[in-house]
DOFI-659871 format. One record per residue (C-alpha): residue number from 1; x, y, z. Coordinates in steps of 0.5 Angstrom, whole numbers, m for minus. Example, Ala and Ser with C-alpha at 12.3 -4.5 7.8 and 13.67 -1.06 7.14 Angstrom:
     i      px      py      pz
     1      25      m9      16
     2      27      m2      14
% end
This chain:
     i      px      py      pz
     1      58     m32      m3
     2      64     m30       0
     3      67     m34       6
     4      69     m27       9
     5      68     m28      17
     6      67     m20      17
     7      61     m20      13
     8      54     m18      15
     9      50     m22      10
    10      51     m29      12
    11      45     m32       8
    12      46     m32       0
    13      38     m31      m2
    14      32     m29       0
    15      25     m28      m3
    16      19     m24       1
    17      12     m22      m1
    18       9     m15       1
    19       2     m14       1
    20      m2      m9      m3
    21      m6      m3       2
    22     m11       1       2
    23      m9       8       5
    24     m13      14       8
    25     m19      10       9
    26     m23      16       8
    27     m22      21      13
    28     m15      19      15
    29     m11      22       9
    30      m4      21       9
    31      m5      18      17
    32      m8      11      16
    33      m8       5      12
    34      m9      m3      12
    35      m6      m9       8
    36     m10     m14       4
    37      m9     m21       3
    38      m7     m24      m4
    39      m5     m18      m8
    40       2     m15      m7
    41       9     m16     m10
    42      15     m20      m9
    43      22     m19      m9
    44      28     m24      m9
    45      35     m22      m7
    46      42     m26      m8
    47      48     m24      m6
    48      53     m22     m11
    49      61     m21     m11
    50      61     m15     m15
    51      62      m8     m13
    52      55      m5     m14
    53      48      m8     m13
    54      44      m8     m19
    55      37     m10     m21
    56      37     m16     m26
    57      30     m17     m28
    58      23     m14     m27
    59      18     m19     m28
    60      11     m17     m30
    61      13     m10     m32
    62      17      m7     m38
    63      16       0     m36
    64      20       1     m30
    65      27       3     m29
    66      32      m2     m28
    67      37       3     m25
    68      38       2     m18
    69      36       9     m15
    70      30      10     m20
    71      27       4     m18
    72      23       4     m11
    73      25      m3     m10
    74      33      m2     m12
    75      33       5      m8
    76      30       1      m1
    77      35      m4      m2
    78      41       1      m3
    79      38       5       3
    80      39      m1       7
    81      45      m4       5
    82      49       3       6
    83      47       4      13
    84      47      m4      15
    85      52      m7      11
    86      56      m2       7
    87      61      m6       2
    88      56     m11       1
    89      52     m12      m5
    90      46     m16      m8
    91      42     m18     m15
    92      35     m16     m14
    93      29     m19     m18
    94      22     m16     m18
    95      16     m19     m19
    96      11     m13     m20
    97       5     m16     m19
    98       1     m10     m18
    99      m1      m5     m23
   100       3       2     m23
   101      m1       8     m21
   102      m7       3     m18
   103      m8       6     m11
   104      m6       0      m8
   105       0       2      m5
   106       4      m1     m11
   107      11       3     m10
   108      10       2      m3
   109       9      m6      m4
   110      16      m6      m8
   111      20      m2      m3
   112      17      m6       3
   113      18     m13       0
   114      25     m11      m2
   115      28      m9       5
   116      24     m15       8
   117      28     m19       4
   118      35     m16       4
   119      34     m16      12
   120      33     m23      12
   121      40     m24      10
   122      43     m21      16
   123      47     m24      21
   124      42     m21      26
   125      36     m18      22
   126      33     m12      25
   127      26     m11      28
   128      21      m9      23
   129      20      m2      26
   130      27      m1      24
   131      26      m2      16
   132      21       3      16
   133      26       9      14
   134      29       5       8
   135      22       3       5
   136      20      10       5
   137      27      12       2
   138      25       7      m4
   139      17       9      m4
   140      19      16      m5
   141      22      15     m12
   142      15      14     m14
   143      11      19     m10
   144      16      24      m9
   145      14      25      m2
   146      15      21       4
   147       9      19       7
   148       8      12      11
   149       0      10      10
   150       2       5       5
   151       9       3       7
   152       8       2      14
   153       1      m2      14
   154       4      m7       8
   155      10      m8      13
   156       7      m9      20
   157       0     m11      18
   158      m7      m9      21
   159     m10      m2      21
   160      m4       3      22
   161      m5      10      25
   162       1      14      24
   163       1      19      30
   164       7      23      28
   165       8      24      20
   166      14      27      21
   167      18      22      25
   168      13      16      22
   169      11      14      29
   170       5      10      29
   171       1       5      33
   172      m3      m1      30
   173      m9      m6      32
   174     m12     m12      29
   175     m18     m10      24
   176     m25     m13      26
   177     m25     m20      24
   178     m31     m21      20
   179     m30     m14      16
   180     m30     m15       8
   181     m26     m10       4
   182     m28     m10      m4
   183     m23      m6      m8
   184     m25      m5     m15
   185     m19      m2     m20
   186     m21       1     m27
   187     m16       0     m32
   188     m14       8     m32
   189      m7      10     m29
   190      m7      16     m24
   191       1      17     m22
   192       1      19     m14
   193       5      25     m15
   194       0      28     m20
   195      m6      26     m15
   196      m2      30     m10
   197      m1      36     m14
   198      m8      37     m15
   199     m10      37      m7
   200     m12      44      m4
   201      m6      48      m1
   202     m11      50       5
   203     m17      47       8
   204     m22      51      11
   205     m24      50      19
   206     m30      47      18
   207     m28      42      13
   208     m22      41      18
   209     m27      40      24
   210     m31      35      19
   211     m25      31      17
   212     m22      30      24
   213     m29      28      27
   214     m29      23      21
   215     m22      20      23
   216     m24      19      30
   217     m30      16      29
   218     m27      11      24
   219     m22       9      29
   220     m27       8      34
   221     m31       4      30
   222     m25       0      28
   223     m23      m2      35
   224     m30      m3      37
   225     m32      m7      31
   226     m38      m2      31
   227     m40      m2      23
   228     m45       4      24
   229     m39       8      26
   230     m35       5      20
   231     m40       9      16
   232     m35      15      17
   233     m30      12      12
   234     m34      15       7
   235     m33      22       9
   236     m27      25       6
   237     m26      33       5
   238     m19      34       3
   239     m18      29      m3
   240     m24      26      m5
   241     m27      32      m8
   242     m21      33     m13
   243     m19      26     m14
   244     m26      23     m15
   245     m26      27     m22
   246     m20      23     m24
   247     m24      16     m23
   248     m29      14     m29
   249     m36      12     m26
   250     m34      13     m19
   251     m40      18     m17
   252     m45      13     m20
   253     m42       7     m16
   254     m42      11      m9
   255     m49      13     m10
   256     m51       6     m11
   257     m47       4      m5
   258     m50       9      m1
   259     m57       5      m2
   260     m54      m2      m2
   261     m52      m6       4
   262     m45      m3       3
   263     m42       0      10
   264     m38       5       7
   265     m34       7       0
   266     m28      11      m2
   267     m22      12      m6
   268     m16       8      m4
   269     m10      12      m4
   270      m9      17     m10
   271     m14      12     m14
   272     m17      10     m19
   273     m18       4     m14
   274     m24       5      m9
   275     m26       0      m3
   276     m32      m2      m1
   277     m34      m4       6
   278     m39     m10       7
   279     m41     m14      13
   280     m41     m21       9
   281     m38     m24       3
   282     m46     m25       0
   283     m47     m17       1
   284     m40     m16      m3
   285     m42     m21      m8
   286     m48     m18     m10
   287     m45     m11     m11
   288     m40     m14     m16
   289     m45     m14     m22
   290     m47      m7     m21
   291     m40      m5     m21
   292     m39      m9     m27
   293     m45      m6     m31
   294     m42       1     m30
   295     m36       0     m33
   296     m39      m4     m39
   297     m43       2     m40
   298     m37       6     m40
   299     m33       1     m44
   300     m27       1     m39
   301     m24      m6     m36
   302     m24      m7     m29
   303     m21     m12     m24
   304     m25     m13     m17
   305     m22     m17     m11
   306     m25     m19      m4
   307     m21     m19       2
   308     m21     m19       9
   309     m16     m14      12
   310      m9     m17      13
   311      m7     m17      20
   312       0     m20      19
   313       3     m15      13
   314      10     m17       9
   315      13     m24      10
   316      19     m28       8
   317      17     m33       3
   318      24     m37       3
   319      31     m35       6
   320      38     m39       5
% end
């Protein structure tokens, strides 16, 4: 690293992790989300002495572009450095641990991990809330629009509700401590941009009222830890009726969930991943064979994960 005392990047290397997310949470379309444990992406940044930032490696994926502005991690880093450390550049290594088009906030996780890592190189790192705009600049590369229901939960942790979707103001609260989240990801890809394009341009007054009622009930249930109210997560009158058609086996599994110990089930983000809420690990474990049987009959691979809600969000793993 250069020994220029005016440099704003005073550290040479940082590595950060950003977790996968469940967004919408049923009726909270584009406004709600929470992160999971264990699943996520890792980004490494190393200061270089060149005249440009560059993506030097993408581990775990051969299809993503290494062109800076066409990659969510690269675009996020560029946005951050252009504003906060102009004239300084880094090499980026993306460890792409999440599948593309999974409905788990894959593109958001890359962007968030990137800005958290590069922020750690500053002499005075920014507050987490100030990283949102740069992560959004990265995530938009994949989704085509700026929406924060994956980016913000991955960044800050907890259950996030976006109170102003124009300026991305939000509030967060910790999830019920014992709530279990089972996610299952059928091995099909659904691009966020395509999933958004199939949504209706207009929503009826009746559906709008039901959607609002569901969202308010869900938030109340999360805050109070009232699992009866969390049943509202199964309701969605905007996205689920359309996006569920893209997910093999979805309706069969949701029917089974409604007659089991599951609290609620719905699509995570754009899909194909879906989430199911349970009260206990035992209940979640008993539901796994039912999901596997459905996809065995379909002949489709599937990944299943059980987690609690991650109230921490993105983390620095190493900085030097």
